[in-house]
Each structure stands twice: as structure tokens, then as C-alpha cells.
C-alpha positions in Angstrom: 34.1 -7.2 13.9 37.6 -6.6 13.0 39.4 -3.7 14.7 41.8 -3.4 11.8 39.1 -2.6 9.3 38.8 1.2 9.1 35.4 2.7 9.7 33.7 3.4 6.3 35.7 0.8 4.5 33.8 -1.3 2.0 35.7 -4.4 3.2 33.7 -6.6 5.5 34.9 -9.2 7.9 35.6 -12.4 6.0 37.0 -10.6 3.0 33.7 -9.6 1.3 33.3 -6.1 -0.1 30.2 -4.0 0.5 28.7 -1.9 -2.3 27.3 0.5 0.3 28.8 3.9 0.3 29.8 5.7 3.5 27.4 8.4 4.7 27.9 11.6 2.7 29.7 10.1 -0.2 28.1 10.7 -3.6 28.7 8.9 -6.9 29.0 10.8 -10.2 25.2 10.6 -11.0 24.3 12.0 -7.5 26.9 14.8 -7.9 25.4 15.7 -11.3 21.9 15.8 -9.8 23.1 18.0 -7.0 24.7 20.5 -9.3 22.0 20.7 -12.0 19.0 19.9 -9.9 17.8 17.5 -12.6 17.3 13.8 -12.1 20.0 11.6 -13.7 19.1 10.0 -17.0 18.1 6.3 -16.7 17.7 3.7 -19.5 15.6 1.5 -17.3 11.9 1.0 -18.0 8.9 -0.8 -16.4 6.3 -2.7 -18.3 3.0 -3.6 -16.6 1.3 -6.9 -17.2 -2.2 -6.9 -18.6 -3.5 -7.9 -15.1 -1.7 -5.0 -13.5 -3.0 -2.6 -16.1 -6.6 -3.7 -15.6 -6.1 -3.4 -11.8 -4.9 0.2 -12.3 -7.9 1.1 -14.4 -10.2 -0.5 -11.9 -8.6 1.4 -9.1 -8.9 4.7 -11.0 -12.6 4.0 -11.7 -13.3 3.0 -8.1 -12.3 6.4 -6.8 -15.7 7.8 -7.7 -18.5 5.4 -7.1 -21.4 6.1 -9.5 -24.8 6.7 -7.9 -28.0 8.5 -8.8 -28.1 11.5 -6.5 -31.8 12.1 -7.1 -32.8 8.6 -6.1 -30.7 8.9 -2.9 -32.5 12.1 -2.0 -35.9 10.5 -2.6 -35.0 7.5 -0.4 -33.7 9.9 2.3 -36.8 12.0 2.3 -39.1 8.9 2.3 -37.2 7.5 5.4 -37.4 10.8 7.2 -41.2 11.0 6.5 -41.8 7.4 7.4 -43.0 6.5 3.9 -40.1 4.1 3.0 -41.5 0.5 2.8 -39.4 -2.1 4.7 -40.0 -5.8 3.9 -39.1 -7.3 7.3 -39.2 -10.9 5.9 -36.7 -10.0 3.1 -34.4 -8.3 5.6 -34.6 -11.4 7.9 -34.0 -13.8 5.0 -30.9 -11.8 3.9 -29.5 -11.8 7.5 -30.0 -15.6 7.7 -28.3 -16.2 4.4 -25.3 -14.3 5.6 -25.3 -16.2 8.8 -25.3 -19.5 6.8 -22.3 -18.3 4.8 -20.4 -17.6 8.0 -21.2 -21.1 9.4 -20.4 -22.9 6.2 
């Protein structure tokens, strides 16, 4: 670091110039925003790809998972009353198939 370069100067060692502003210094757009309280006008725009748009729609749809509340209540009451049929072989087969996937 050069001792001769003043603090806050945009000049860096090696002769390069930094575009960073010293702390507390505002450009004209920032001053306009501070005075009016409105955001500065920008001509920039963003365009989403088709993939990004479909991902956005999927994310919005995923916030509320669809389910049949009446069916859920029937299953809950059947489990509580001991009337819910459990196929032990089917459960075991499912567990083994997942185990095989992990070992593959």
C-alpha cells in the first residue's frame, strides 16, 4: 500500500483506478432518490427463459400441496380405531426395493 495515496482516493497501487465510491459519497441518482424518496428510473430489464418461467410456476403451485381432507380424516380415524389394513408384505417389499436402490 502506498503511503502517498490519500485515503478515499480511487487510485489504487499500480496505477489502476477503482470505481468504488468512498463511504458516504452519493452519485446523482442516489441524491435524487434521497430527496424524492422514489427509486431512480432504470432502462434495464430482465427476461426469464422458458425453463425459469416453468420453474417459477412449479414453485408457486408447490406452495399448496393438493390433498383430499376427507380421505385424510377417514384414514386417521381408521388408524386410531385399529381398522386400517396394513399389508406387511407390501411394506417389506417397498423397504427392500429402496434398500436395493441404495446399494446399486
